[in-house]
A tleap script that builds the chain and sets N, CA, C and O, in Angstrom:
source leaprc.protein.ff14SB
mol = sequence {
  NMET PRO ARG ARG ASN ALA ASN THR ALA PRO
  LYS ARG ILE ASN HIE GLU THR PRO VAL HIE
  ASN ASP ILE GLY ASP TYR LEU ARG SER VAL
  LEU PRO LEU VAL SER ALA ARG THR LEU PHE
  HIE CYS PRO ASN GLY GLU ASN ARG SER ASP
  LYS THR GLY ALA LEU LEU LYS ARG MET GLY
  VAL ARG ARG GLY VAL ALA ASP TRP LEU PHE
  VAL HIE GLU GLY ALA LEU TYR CYS ILE GLU
  VAL LYS VAL GLU ALA ASP PRO VAL ARG GLY
  ILE GLU ARG THR TYR PRO ARG PRO GLU GLN
  LYS ASP PHE GLU ARG ASP ILE VAL ALA ALA
  GLY GLY PHE TYR ALA VAL CYS ARG SER ILE
  ALA ASP THR ARG GLU LEU LEU ASP HIE TRP
  GLY ILE PRO THR ARG GLU VAL ARG CARG
}
set mol.1.N position { -162.727 184.972 -22.687 }
set mol.1.CA position { -163.823 184.063 -22.393 }
set mol.1.C position { -165.138 184.839 -22.484 }
set mol.1.O position { -165.255 185.911 -21.890 }
set mol.2.N position { -166.131 184.322 -23.216 }
set mol.2.CA position { -167.387 185.057 -23.361 }
set mol.2.C position { -168.149 185.119 -22.038 }
set mol.2.O position { -168.105 184.200 -21.219 }
set mol.3.N position { -168.845 186.233 -21.867 }
set mol.3.CA position { -169.662 186.396 -20.657 }
set mol.3.C position { -170.905 185.543 -20.763 }
set mol.3.O position { -171.462 185.355 -21.844 }
set mol.4.N position { -171.332 185.029 -19.619 }
set mol.4.CA position { -172.578 184.266 -19.581 }
set mol.4.C position { -173.741 185.240 -19.629 }
set mol.4.O position { -173.700 186.308 -19.019 }
set mol.5.N position { -174.756 184.867 -20.346 }
set mol.5.CA position { -175.956 185.687 -20.374 }
set mol.5.C position { -177.131 184.779 -20.060 }
set mol.5.O position { -177.484 183.901 -20.848 }
set mol.6.N position { -177.728 184.999 -18.905 }
set mol.6.CA position { -178.830 184.138 -18.456 }
set mol.6.C position { -180.009 184.200 -19.418 }
set mol.6.O position { -180.794 183.255 -19.489 }
set mol.7.N position { -180.146 185.301 -20.161 }
set mol.7.CA position { -181.281 185.437 -21.080 }
set mol.7.C position { -181.127 184.596 -22.335 }
set mol.7.O position { -182.125 184.251 -22.967 }
set mol.8.N position { -179.895 184.257 -22.712 }
set mol.8.CA position { -179.693 183.480 -23.931 }
set mol.8.C position { -179.416 182.006 -23.649 }
set mol.8.O position { -179.418 181.187 -24.568 }
set mol.9.N position { -179.178 181.669 -22.394 }
set mol.9.CA position { -178.909 180.270 -22.048 }
set mol.9.C position { -180.194 179.458 -22.183 }
set mol.9.O position { -181.281 179.961 -21.899 }
set mol.10.N position { -180.070 178.204 -22.617 }
set mol.10.CA position { -181.272 177.374 -22.698 }
set mol.10.C position { -181.897 177.208 -21.315 }
set mol.10.O position { -181.193 177.056 -20.317 }
set mol.11.N position { -183.205 177.238 -21.273 }
set mol.11.CA position { -183.939 177.129 -20.009 }
set mol.11.C position { -183.775 175.713 -19.466 }
set mol.11.O position { -184.164 174.743 -20.116 }
set mol.12.N position { -183.200 175.600 -18.279 }
set mol.12.CA position { -182.994 174.304 -17.640 }
set mol.12.C position { -184.034 174.139 -16.546 }
set mol.12.O position { -184.184 175.009 -15.688 }
set mol.13.N position { -184.741 173.037 -16.573 }
set mol.13.CA position { -185.733 172.765 -15.552 }
set mol.13.C position { -185.047 172.037 -14.410 }
set mol.13.O position { -184.422 170.996 -14.609 }
set mol.14.N position { -185.167 172.589 -13.227 }
set mol.14.CA position { -184.579 171.959 -12.053 }
set mol.14.C position { -185.694 171.255 -11.286 }
set mol.14.O position { -186.470 171.895 -10.578 }
set mol.15.N position { -185.766 169.948 -11.430 }
set mol.15.CA position { -186.815 169.168 -10.779 }
set mol.15.C position { -186.582 169.054 -9.273 }
set mol.15.O position { -187.478 168.639 -8.538 }
set mol.16.N position { -185.382 169.419 -8.809 }
set mol.16.CA position { -185.107 169.365 -7.374 }
set mol.16.C position { -185.760 170.524 -6.622 }
set mol.16.O position { -186.016 170.405 -5.423 }
set mol.17.N position { -186.034 171.635 -7.293 }
set mol.17.CA position { -186.548 172.822 -6.603 }
set mol.17.C position { -187.825 172.561 -5.804 }
set mol.17.O position { -187.872 172.944 -4.635 }
set mol.18.N position { -188.868 171.927 -6.366 }
set mol.18.CA position { -190.064 171.691 -5.546 }
set mol.18.C position { -189.791 170.792 -4.346 }
set mol.18.O position { -190.327 171.028 -3.263 }
set mol.19.N position { -188.954 169.756 -4.527 }
set mol.19.CA position { -188.611 168.856 -3.422 }
set mol.19.C position { -187.807 169.633 -2.375 }
set mol.19.O position { -188.040 169.498 -1.174 }
set mol.20.N position { -186.877 170.432 -2.839 }
set mol.20.CA position { -186.057 171.273 -1.964 }
set mol.20.C position { -186.953 172.177 -1.116 }
set mol.20.O position { -186.770 172.262 0.099 }
set mol.21.N position { -187.907 172.844 -1.737 }
set mol.21.CA position { -188.806 173.741 -1.017 }
set mol.21.C position { -189.686 172.988 -0.030 }
set mol.21.O position { -189.892 173.445 1.094 }
set mol.22.N position { -190.205 171.833 -0.444 }
set mol.22.CA position { -191.050 171.028 0.454 }
set mol.22.C position { -190.273 170.581 1.696 }
set mol.22.O position { -190.781 170.657 2.815 }
set mol.23.N position { -189.049 170.118 1.488 }
set mol.23.CA position { -188.226 169.668 2.612 }
set mol.23.C position { -187.891 170.845 3.526 }
set mol.23.O position { -187.919 170.703 4.748 }
set mol.24.N position { -187.576 171.998 2.950 }
set mol.24.CA position { -187.300 173.186 3.763 }
set mol.24.C position { -188.500 173.594 4.593 }
set mol.24.O position { -188.363 173.895 5.779 }
set mol.25.N position { -189.684 173.607 3.977 }
set mol.25.CA position { -190.913 173.943 4.713 }
set mol.25.C position { -191.131 172.946 5.847 }
set mol.25.O position { -191.482 173.330 6.963 }
set mol.26.N position { -190.921 171.663 5.552 }
set mol.26.CA position { -191.097 170.623 6.567 }
set mol.26.C position { -190.124 170.832 7.737 }
set mol.26.O position { -190.532 170.818 8.898 }
set mol.27.N position { -188.845 171.024 7.425 }
set mol.27.CA position { -187.848 171.211 8.475 }
set mol.27.C position { -188.171 172.421 9.341 }
set mol.27.O position { -188.063 172.352 10.565 }
set mol.28.N position { -188.567 173.534 8.715 }
set mol.28.CA position { -188.907 174.736 9.481 }
set mol.28.C position { -190.071 174.480 10.436 }
set mol.28.O position { -190.136 175.055 11.522 }
set mol.29.N position { -190.983 173.613 10.018 }
set mol.29.CA position { -192.177 173.384 10.834 }
set mol.29.C position { -191.995 172.321 11.920 }
set mol.29.O position { -192.762 172.302 12.883 }
set mol.30.N position { -191.004 171.440 11.793 }
set mol.30.CA position { -190.902 170.333 12.754 }
set mol.30.C position { -189.650 170.319 13.616 }
set mol.30.O position { -189.661 169.710 14.686 }
set mol.31.N position { -188.581 170.962 13.192 }
set mol.31.CA position { -187.365 170.934 14.004 }
set mol.31.C position { -187.621 171.613 15.349 }
set mol.31.O position { -188.459 172.510 15.442 }
set mol.32.N position { -186.902 171.189 16.388 }
set mol.32.CA position { -186.982 171.930 17.646 }
set mol.32.C position { -186.702 173.409 17.343 }
set mol.32.O position { -185.872 173.716 16.487 }
set mol.33.N position { -187.379 174.314 18.032 }
set mol.33.CA position { -187.307 175.738 17.681 }
set mol.33.C position { -185.883 176.272 17.592 }
set mol.33.O position { -185.563 177.007 16.658 }
set mol.34.N position { -185.023 175.920 18.542 }
set mol.34.CA position { -183.657 176.427 18.504 }
set mol.34.C position { -182.927 175.915 17.255 }
set mol.34.O position { -182.136 176.651 16.664 }
set mol.35.N position { -183.176 174.688 16.855 }
set mol.35.CA position { -182.550 174.135 15.642 }
set mol.35.C position { -183.159 174.761 14.393 }
set mol.35.O position { -182.443 175.042 13.432 }
set mol.36.N position { -184.472 174.982 14.396 }
set mol.36.CA position { -185.139 175.601 13.240 }
set mol.36.C position { -184.591 176.995 12.995 }
set mol.36.O position { -184.521 177.435 11.847 }
set mol.37.N position { -184.199 177.699 14.052 }
set mol.37.CA position { -183.655 179.048 13.886 }
set mol.37.C position { -182.265 179.023 13.256 }
set mol.37.O position { -181.811 180.044 12.739 }
set mol.38.N position { -181.585 177.887 13.286 }
set mol.38.CA position { -180.255 177.796 12.666 }
set mol.38.C position { -180.329 177.231 11.248 }
set mol.38.O position { -179.319 177.211 10.545 }
set mol.39.N position { -181.500 176.772 10.818 }
set mol.39.CA position { -181.661 176.170 9.497 }
set mol.39.C position { -181.386 177.197 8.406 }
set mol.39.O position { -181.909 178.311 8.439 }
set mol.40.N position { -180.555 176.805 7.434 }
set mol.40.CA position { -180.306 177.702 6.302 }
set mol.40.C position { -179.947 176.911 5.053 }
set mol.40.O position { -179.600 175.730 5.097 }
set mol.41.N position { -180.049 177.619 3.948 }
set mol.41.CA position { -179.682 177.080 2.642 }
set mol.41.C position { -178.562 177.947 2.093 }
set mol.41.O position { -178.633 179.175 2.160 }
set mol.42.N position { -177.537 177.320 1.556 }
set mol.42.CA position { -176.434 178.042 0.926 }
set mol.42.C position { -176.715 178.086 -0.577 }
set mol.42.O position { -176.688 177.046 -1.234 }
set mol.43.N position { -176.984 179.271 -1.133 }
set mol.43.CA position { -177.405 179.340 -2.539 }
set mol.43.C position { -176.263 179.168 -3.534 }
set mol.43.O position { -175.897 180.111 -4.237 }
set mol.44.N position { -175.712 177.984 -3.591 }
set mol.44.CA position { -174.688 177.667 -4.592 }
set mol.44.C position { -175.370 177.252 -5.888 }
set mol.44.O position { -176.545 176.885 -5.890 }
set mol.45.N position { -174.640 177.310 -6.971 }
set mol.45.CA position { -175.113 176.738 -8.218 }
set mol.45.C position { -175.894 177.652 -9.129 }
set mol.45.O position { -176.280 177.235 -10.221 }
set mol.46.N position { -176.142 178.881 -8.726 }
set mol.46.CA position { -176.866 179.793 -9.610 }
set mol.46.C position { -175.920 180.305 -10.694 }
set mol.46.O position { -174.701 180.280 -10.526 }
set mol.47.N position { -176.486 180.765 -11.800 }
set mol.47.CA position { -175.669 181.345 -12.865 }
set mol.47.C position { -175.085 182.669 -12.393 }
set mol.47.O position { -175.807 183.554 -11.935 }
set mol.48.N position { -173.771 182.789 -12.510 }
set mol.48.CA position { -173.070 184.001 -12.116 }
set mol.48.C position { -172.008 184.312 -13.152 }
set mol.48.O position { -171.565 183.425 -13.881 }
set mol.49.N position { -171.602 185.561 -13.218 }
set mol.49.CA position { -170.500 185.915 -14.110 }
set mol.49.C position { -169.217 185.293 -13.560 }
set mol.49.O position { -169.147 184.929 -12.387 }
set mol.50.N position { -168.215 185.175 -14.413 }
set mol.50.CA position { -166.931 184.630 -13.967 }
set mol.50.C position { -166.328 185.501 -12.870 }
set mol.50.O position { -165.720 184.985 -11.933 }
set mol.51.N position { -166.493 186.816 -12.981 }
set mol.51.CA position { -165.953 187.756 -11.986 }
set mol.51.C position { -166.626 187.532 -10.627 }
set mol.51.O position { -165.954 187.466 -9.597 }
set mol.52.N position { -167.942 187.418 -10.634 }
set mol.52.CA position { -168.670 187.194 -9.378 }
set mol.52.C position { -168.308 185.833 -8.795 }
set mol.52.O position { -168.126 185.704 -7.584 }
set mol.53.N position { -168.203 184.815 -9.653 }
set mol.53.CA position { -167.821 183.476 -9.193 }
set mol.53.C position { -166.460 183.486 -8.525 }
set mol.53.O position { -166.275 182.854 -7.485 }
set mol.54.N position { -165.497 184.200 -9.113 }
set mol.54.CA position { -164.148 184.279 -8.538 }
set mol.54.C position { -164.177 185.006 -7.197 }
set mol.54.O position { -163.503 184.602 -6.249 }
set mol.55.N position { -164.965 186.086 -7.124 }
set mol.55.CA position { -165.073 186.838 -5.873 }
set mol.55.C position { -165.682 185.970 -4.771 }
set mol.55.O position { -165.175 185.941 -3.649 }
set mol.56.N position { -166.770 185.263 -5.092 }
set mol.56.CA position { -167.420 184.414 -4.099 }
set mol.56.C position { -166.507 183.285 -3.639 }
set mol.56.O position { -166.489 182.935 -2.459 }
set mol.57.N position { -165.748 182.717 -4.573 }
set mol.57.CA position { -164.813 181.656 -4.199 }
set mol.57.C position { -163.765 182.189 -3.229 }
set mol.57.O position { -163.430 181.529 -2.245 }
set mol.58.N position { -163.253 183.371 -3.505 }
set mol.58.CA position { -162.258 183.968 -2.611 }
set mol.58.C position { -162.860 184.263 -1.242 }
set mol.58.O position { -162.165 184.203 -0.228 }
set mol.59.N position { -164.147 184.581 -1.212 }
set mol.59.CA position { -164.829 184.882 0.048 }
set mol.59.C position { -165.166 183.610 0.833 }
set mol.59.O position { -165.595 183.688 1.985 }
set mol.60.N position { -164.972 182.436 0.214 }
set mol.60.CA position { -165.179 181.190 0.936 }
set mol.60.C position { -166.338 180.343 0.462 }
set mol.60.O position { -166.620 179.304 1.058 }
set mol.61.N position { -167.021 180.759 -0.599 }
set mol.61.CA position { -168.097 179.922 -1.126 }
set mol.61.C position { -167.466 178.627 -1.625 }
set mol.61.O position { -166.446 178.646 -2.313 }
set mol.62.N position { -168.069 177.532 -1.279 }
set mol.62.CA position { -167.521 176.215 -1.624 }
set mol.62.C position { -168.516 175.436 -2.459 }
set mol.62.O position { -169.707 175.397 -2.150 }
set mol.63.N position { -168.026 174.822 -3.512 }
set mol.63.CA position { -168.863 173.951 -4.340 }
set mol.63.C position { -169.235 172.711 -3.544 }
set mol.63.O position { -168.433 172.206 -2.758 }
set mol.64.N position { -170.447 172.226 -3.749 }
set mol.64.CA position { -170.859 170.966 -3.156 }
set mol.64.C position { -171.486 171.059 -1.780 }
set mol.64.O position { -171.844 170.033 -1.202 }
set mol.65.N position { -171.632 172.280 -1.229 }
set mol.65.CA position { -172.247 172.413 0.094 }
set mol.65.C position { -173.679 171.877 0.019 }
set mol.65.O position { -174.386 172.104 -0.963 }
set mol.66.N position { -174.094 171.168 1.063 }
set mol.66.CA position { -175.427 170.570 1.106 }
set mol.66.C position { -176.512 171.645 0.990 }
set mol.66.O position { -176.273 172.822 1.259 }
set mol.67.N position { -177.704 171.212 0.585 }
set mol.67.CA position { -178.812 172.144 0.396 }
set mol.67.C position { -179.322 172.732 1.706 }
set mol.67.O position { -179.555 173.938 1.789 }
set mol.68.N position { -179.499 171.904 2.724 }
set mol.68.CA position { -180.025 172.368 4.011 }
set mol.68.C position { -179.043 172.031 5.107 }
set mol.68.O position { -178.548 170.906 5.185 }
set mol.69.N position { -178.762 173.000 5.953 }
set mol.69.CA position { -177.845 172.822 7.078 }
set mol.69.C position { -178.497 173.402 8.326 }
set mol.69.O position { -179.184 174.422 8.266 }
set mol.70.N position { -178.272 172.737 9.458 }
set mol.70.CA position { -178.754 173.262 10.734 }
set mol.70.C position { -177.919 172.681 11.857 }
set mol.70.O position { -177.232 171.673 11.688 }
set mol.71.N position { -177.989 173.332 13.000 }
set mol.71.CA position { -177.263 172.882 14.187 }
set mol.71.C position { -178.277 172.352 15.188 }
set mol.71.O position { -179.308 172.975 15.442 }
set mol.72.N position { -177.966 171.191 15.752 }
set mol.72.CA position { -178.806 170.617 16.796 }
set mol.72.C position { -177.887 170.093 17.887 }
set mol.72.O position { -177.024 169.251 17.638 }
set mol.73.N position { -178.082 170.600 19.098 }
set mol.73.CA position { -177.284 170.199 20.262 }
set mol.73.C position { -175.789 170.201 19.972 }
set mol.73.O position { -175.071 169.271 20.341 }
set mol.74.N position { -175.329 171.260 19.303 }
set mol.74.CA position { -173.905 171.452 19.060 }
set mol.74.C position { -173.321 170.732 17.865 }
set mol.74.O position { -172.125 170.857 17.602 }
set mol.75.N position { -174.123 169.986 17.136 }
set mol.75.CA position { -173.619 169.265 15.961 }
set mol.75.C position { -174.229 169.852 14.691 }
set mol.75.O position { -175.360 170.338 14.702 }
set mol.76.N position { -173.469 169.803 13.600 }
set mol.76.CA position { -173.936 170.286 12.304 }
set mol.76.C position { -174.574 169.132 11.537 }
set mol.76.O position { -173.988 168.058 11.404 }
set mol.77.N position { -175.776 169.372 11.041 }
set mol.77.CA position { -176.520 168.390 10.243 }
set mol.77.C position { -176.716 168.954 8.847 }
set mol.77.O position { -177.089 170.117 8.689 }
set mol.78.N position { -176.465 168.132 7.830 }
set mol.78.CA position { -176.541 168.563 6.440 }
set mol.78.C position { -177.429 167.607 5.645 }
set mol.78.O position { -177.298 166.387 5.741 }
set mol.79.N position { -178.329 168.186 4.864 }
set mol.79.CA position { -179.213 167.380 4.020 }
set mol.79.C position { -179.069 167.846 2.580 }
set mol.79.O position { -179.306 169.012 2.264 }
set mol.80.N position { -178.682 166.928 1.719 }
set mol.80.CA position { -178.610 167.179 0.282 }
set mol.80.C position { -179.906 166.678 -0.337 }
set mol.80.O position { -180.328 165.553 -0.070 }
set mol.81.N position { -180.537 167.502 -1.156 }
set mol.81.CA position { -181.803 167.140 -1.794 }
set mol.81.C position { -181.542 166.618 -3.202 }
set mol.81.O position { -180.854 167.253 -4.001 }
set mol.82.N position { -182.097 165.467 -3.485 }
set mol.82.CA position { -182.054 164.885 -4.819 }
set mol.82.C position { -183.458 164.391 -5.149 }
set mol.82.O position { -184.305 164.291 -4.262 }
set mol.83.N position { -183.706 164.082 -6.417 }
set mol.83.CA position { -185.049 163.634 -6.796 }
set mol.83.C position { -185.058 162.160 -7.166 }
set mol.83.O position { -184.066 161.595 -7.627 }
set mol.84.N position { -186.213 161.570 -6.945 }
set mol.84.CA position { -186.462 160.182 -7.320 }
set mol.84.C position { -186.912 160.170 -8.781 }
set mol.84.O position { -187.464 161.151 -9.279 }
set mol.85.N position { -186.673 159.071 -9.445 }
set mol.85.CA position { -187.099 158.940 -10.837 }
set mol.85.C position { -188.620 158.953 -10.929 }
set mol.85.O position { -189.322 158.426 -10.067 }
set mol.86.N position { -189.101 159.568 -11.995 }
set mol.86.CA position { -190.529 159.579 -12.304 }
set mol.86.C position { -190.648 159.407 -13.816 }
set mol.86.O position { -190.704 160.394 -14.550 }
set mol.87.N position { -190.688 158.143 -14.292 }
set mol.87.CA position { -190.707 157.895 -15.736 }
set mol.87.C position { -191.900 158.538 -16.447 }
set mol.87.O position { -191.794 158.929 -17.610 }
set mol.88.N position { -193.026 158.646 -15.755 }
set mol.88.CA position { -194.221 159.241 -16.372 }
set mol.88.C position { -193.955 160.700 -16.731 }
set mol.88.O position { -194.380 161.167 -17.788 }
set mol.89.N position { -193.250 161.424 -15.853 }
set mol.89.CA position { -192.950 162.832 -16.102 }
set mol.89.C position { -191.598 163.030 -16.775 }
set mol.89.O position { -191.189 164.164 -17.027 }
set mol.90.N position { -190.904 161.934 -17.066 }
set mol.90.CA position { -189.605 162.028 -17.726 }
set mol.90.C position { -188.498 162.546 -16.826 }
set mol.90.O position { -187.559 163.190 -17.295 }
set mol.91.N position { -188.608 162.266 -15.532 }
set mol.91.CA position { -187.609 162.740 -14.572 }
set mol.91.C position { -186.699 161.579 -14.193 }
set mol.91.O position { -187.163 160.506 -13.807 }
set mol.92.N position { -185.404 161.815 -14.309 }
set mol.92.CA position { -184.429 160.795 -13.925 }
set mol.92.C position { -183.980 161.016 -12.488 }
set mol.92.O position { -183.911 162.152 -12.018 }
set mol.93.N position { -183.677 159.936 -11.801 }
set mol.93.CA position { -183.162 160.008 -10.423 }
set mol.93.C position { -181.842 160.769 -10.445 }
set mol.93.O position { -181.013 160.553 -11.330 }
set mol.94.N position { -181.643 161.659 -9.474 }
set mol.94.CA position { -180.398 162.421 -9.405 }
set mol.94.C position { -179.548 161.905 -8.251 }
set mol.94.O position { -180.053 161.357 -7.271 }
set mol.95.N position { -178.247 162.098 -8.399 }
set mol.95.CA position { -177.270 161.602 -7.432 }
set mol.95.C position { -176.301 162.717 -7.070 }
set mol.95.O position { -176.116 163.652 -7.848 }
set mol.96.N position { -175.677 162.629 -5.890 }
set mol.96.CA position { -174.685 163.641 -5.517 }
set mol.96.C position { -173.525 163.670 -6.507 }
set mol.96.O position { -173.043 162.633 -6.963 }
set mol.97.N position { -173.090 164.894 -6.827 }
set mol.97.CA position { -171.938 165.103 -7.707 }
set mol.97.C position { -170.650 164.904 -6.896 }
set mol.97.O position { -170.695 164.901 -5.666 }
set mol.98.N position { -169.513 164.739 -7.567 }
set mol.98.CA position { -168.251 164.509 -6.841 }
set mol.98.C position { -167.953 165.573 -5.774 }
set mol.98.O position { -167.506 165.235 -4.678 }
set mol.99.N position { -168.194 166.843 -6.084 }
set mol.99.CA position { -167.912 167.889 -5.095 }
set mol.99.C position { -168.862 167.807 -3.887 }
set mol.99.O position { -168.509 168.225 -2.784 }
set mol.100.N position { -170.065 167.267 -4.108 }
set mol.100.CA position { -170.992 167.044 -2.997 }
set mol.100.C position { -170.522 165.877 -2.133 }
set mol.100.O position { -170.648 165.920 -0.909 }
set mol.101.N position { -169.984 164.842 -2.759 }
set mol.101.CA position { -169.418 163.713 -2.006 }
set mol.101.C position { -168.196 164.168 -1.205 }
set mol.101.O position { -167.989 163.711 -0.081 }
set mol.102.N position { -167.385 165.065 -1.775 }
set mol.102.CA position { -166.236 165.615 -1.052 }
set mol.102.C position { -166.700 166.372 0.195 }
set mol.102.O position { -166.123 166.226 1.272 }
set mol.103.N position { -167.750 167.183 0.032 }
set mol.103.CA position { -168.294 167.933 1.170 }
set mol.103.C position { -168.802 166.962 2.238 }
set mol.103.O position { -168.559 167.161 3.428 }
set mol.104.N position { -169.503 165.921 1.813 }
set mol.104.CA position { -170.003 164.909 2.753 }
set mol.104.C position { -168.841 164.310 3.551 }
set mol.104.O position { -168.910 164.232 4.777 }
set mol.105.N position { -167.786 163.892 2.873 }
set mol.105.CA position { -166.630 163.292 3.546 }
set mol.105.C position { -166.040 164.255 4.581 }
set mol.105.O position { -165.699 163.849 5.691 }
set mol.106.N position { -165.924 165.533 4.208 }
set mol.106.CA position { -165.334 166.511 5.115 }
set mol.106.C position { -166.225 166.750 6.334 }
set mol.106.O position { -165.716 166.860 7.450 }
set mol.107.N position { -167.536 166.831 6.144 }
set mol.107.CA position { -168.458 167.048 7.257 }
set mol.107.C position { -168.413 165.867 8.220 }
set mol.107.O position { -168.305 166.055 9.432 }
set mol.108.N position { -168.495 164.658 7.688 }
set mol.108.CA position { -168.489 163.462 8.538 }
set mol.108.C position { -167.142 163.337 9.272 }
set mol.108.O position { -167.110 162.989 10.452 }
set mol.109.N position { -166.044 163.617 8.580 }
set mol.109.CA position { -164.721 163.548 9.211 }
set mol.109.C position { -164.595 164.563 10.345 }
set mol.109.O position { -163.860 164.332 11.305 }
set mol.110.N position { -165.308 165.685 10.241 }
set mol.110.CA position { -165.260 166.722 11.273 }
set mol.110.C position { -166.264 166.471 12.397 }
set mol.110.O position { -166.358 167.266 13.332 }
set mol.111.N position { -167.019 165.366 12.312 }
set mol.111.CA position { -167.962 165.023 13.361 }
set mol.111.C position { -169.399 165.440 13.103 }
set mol.111.O position { -170.254 165.306 13.979 }
set mol.112.N position { -169.672 165.946 11.902 }
set mol.112.CA position { -171.030 166.347 11.553 }
set mol.112.C position { -171.814 165.193 10.945 }
set mol.112.O position { -171.327 164.067 10.849 }
set mol.113.N position { -173.023 165.498 10.545 }
set mol.113.CA position { -173.935 164.496 9.978 }
set mol.113.C position { -174.369 164.944 8.591 }
set mol.113.O position { -174.550 166.136 8.341 }
set mol.114.N position { -174.536 163.974 7.684 }
set mol.114.CA position { -174.863 164.280 6.294 }
set mol.114.C position { -175.725 163.162 5.735 }
set mol.114.O position { -175.483 161.987 6.010 }
set mol.115.N position { -176.730 163.526 4.949 }
set mol.115.CA position { -177.554 162.517 4.285 }
set mol.115.C position { -178.201 163.117 3.048 }
set mol.115.O position { -178.302 164.336 2.908 }
set mol.116.N position { -178.634 162.246 2.161 }
set mol.116.CA position { -179.397 162.632 0.977 }
set mol.116.C position { -180.857 162.290 1.232 }
set mol.116.O position { -181.173 161.197 1.700 }
set mol.117.N position { -181.750 163.234 0.921 }
set mol.117.CA position { -183.190 162.992 1.047 }
set mol.117.C position { -183.857 163.309 -0.287 }
set mol.117.O position { -183.463 164.232 -1.000 }
set mol.118.N position { -184.880 162.515 -0.602 }
set mol.118.CA position { -185.608 162.685 -1.855 }
set mol.118.C position { -187.073 163.044 -1.636 }
set mol.118.O position { -187.826 163.209 -2.595 }
set mol.119.N position { -187.477 163.166 -0.364 }
set mol.119.CA position { -188.879 163.451 -0.059 }
set mol.119.C position { -189.017 163.854 1.406 }
set mol.119.O position { -188.075 163.732 2.189 }
set mol.120.N position { -190.196 164.333 1.758 }
set mol.120.CA position { -190.486 164.611 3.162 }
set mol.120.C position { -190.431 163.316 3.965 }
set mol.120.O position { -189.937 163.306 5.092 }
set mol.121.N position { -190.936 162.223 3.393 }
set mol.121.CA position { -190.901 160.931 4.103 }
set mol.121.C position { -189.459 160.534 4.424 }
set mol.121.O position { -189.174 160.082 5.533 }
set mol.122.N position { -188.550 160.700 3.462 }
set mol.122.CA position { -187.123 160.430 3.718 }
set mol.122.C position { -186.612 161.294 4.867 }
set mol.122.O position { -185.894 160.821 5.748 }
set mol.123.N position { -186.994 162.564 4.840 }
set mol.123.CA position { -186.519 163.510 5.848 }
set mol.123.C position { -187.059 163.143 7.225 }
set mol.123.O position { -186.328 163.198 8.214 }
set mol.124.N position { -188.322 162.774 7.294 }
set mol.124.CA position { -188.939 162.344 8.559 }
set mol.124.C position { -188.174 161.147 9.131 }
set mol.124.O position { -187.831 161.131 10.313 }
set mol.125.N position { -187.910 160.151 8.288 }
set mol.125.CA position { -187.169 158.959 8.725 }
set mol.125.C position { -185.752 159.314 9.164 }
set mol.125.O position { -185.233 158.759 10.132 }
set mol.126.N position { -185.137 160.241 8.443 }
set mol.126.CA position { -183.769 160.650 8.764 }
set mol.126.C position { -183.703 161.326 10.132 }
set mol.126.O position { -182.829 161.008 10.938 }
set mol.127.N position { -184.625 162.261 10.399 }
set mol.127.CA position { -184.623 162.933 11.698 }
set mol.127.C position { -184.801 161.913 12.824 }
set mol.127.O position { -184.172 162.027 13.876 }
set mol.128.N position { -185.657 160.921 12.598 }
set mol.128.CA position { -185.854 159.862 13.584 }
set mol.128.C position { -184.556 159.061 13.761 }
set mol.128.O position { -184.149 158.774 14.887 }
set mol.129.N position { -183.917 158.706 12.655 }
set mol.129.CA position { -182.647 157.959 12.701 }
set mol.129.C position { -181.570 158.745 13.442 }
set mol.129.O position { -180.797 158.172 14.210 }
set mol.130.N position { -181.519 160.054 13.214 }
set mol.130.CA position { -180.532 160.900 13.876 }
set mol.130.C position { -180.904 161.163 15.340 }
set mol.130.O position { -180.094 161.700 16.096 }
set mol.131.N position { -182.122 160.789 15.742 }
set mol.131.CA position { -182.549 161.008 17.119 }
set mol.131.C position { -182.932 162.448 17.416 }
set mol.131.O position { -182.858 162.892 18.562 }
set mol.132.N position { -183.338 163.171 16.393 }
set mol.132.CA position { -183.743 164.563 16.577 }
set mol.132.C position { -185.250 164.601 16.820 }
set mol.132.O position { -186.027 164.226 15.942 }
set mol.133.N position { -185.668 165.049 18.000 }
set mol.133.CA position { -187.105 165.111 18.267 }
set mol.133.C position { -187.750 166.195 17.399 }
set mol.133.O position { -187.124 167.212 17.098 }
set mol.134.N position { -188.976 165.976 17.010 }
set mol.134.CA position { -189.658 166.965 16.171 }
set mol.134.C position { -190.924 167.472 16.854 }
set mol.134.O position { -191.409 166.889 17.825 }
set mol.135.N position { -191.439 168.563 16.322 }
set mol.135.CA position { -192.696 169.136 16.789 }
set mol.135.C position { -193.866 168.632 15.937 }
set mol.135.O position { -194.981 169.143 16.037 }
set mol.136.N position { -193.601 167.634 15.108 }
set mol.136.CA position { -194.633 167.133 14.201 }
set mol.136.C position { -195.736 166.418 14.993 }
set mol.136.O position { -195.467 165.614 15.886 }
set mol.137.N position { -196.953 166.731 14.643 }
set mol.137.CA position { -198.096 166.051 15.224 }
set mol.137.C position { -198.495 164.955 14.248 }
set mol.137.O position { -198.956 165.229 13.140 }
set mol.138.N position { -198.310 163.710 14.677 }
set mol.138.CA position { -198.649 162.574 13.799 }
set mol.138.C position { -200.031 162.072 14.120 }
set mol.138.O position { -200.430 162.001 15.283 }
set mol.139.N position { -200.752 161.727 13.089 }
set mol.139.CA position { -202.128 161.229 13.261 }
set mol.139.C position { -202.168 159.738 13.170 }
set mol.139.O position { -203.237 159.140 13.290 }
savepdb mol mol.pdb
quit
């Protein structure tokens, strides 16, 4: 099997990255401090060699893990970031992949919480729906 070479692969634009970063910045700034300290991102999906991929899988890396995870009052909360369509910029709406849906099912079955967010506004509404108080100052 040929080795992957990131330098020769076609450049793929990930439109989720800016939304992902915005949501992460928002969560860090508004979650209760103890919950904000547990906030993390699992860096799945990057280009890796087959050898590294096999090693990480054996170590427990799982496909489909949500983008943002944190603990609040003993429960695990997971947020998957997707983008909304923007026809002007040629961006299509993205949806969870099958392995992400599998992760969602497993988290919910274990008593955790999972949702998809496409913006800070979605995230704000979600935290309110989940009953998580925030440090956000609203005007």
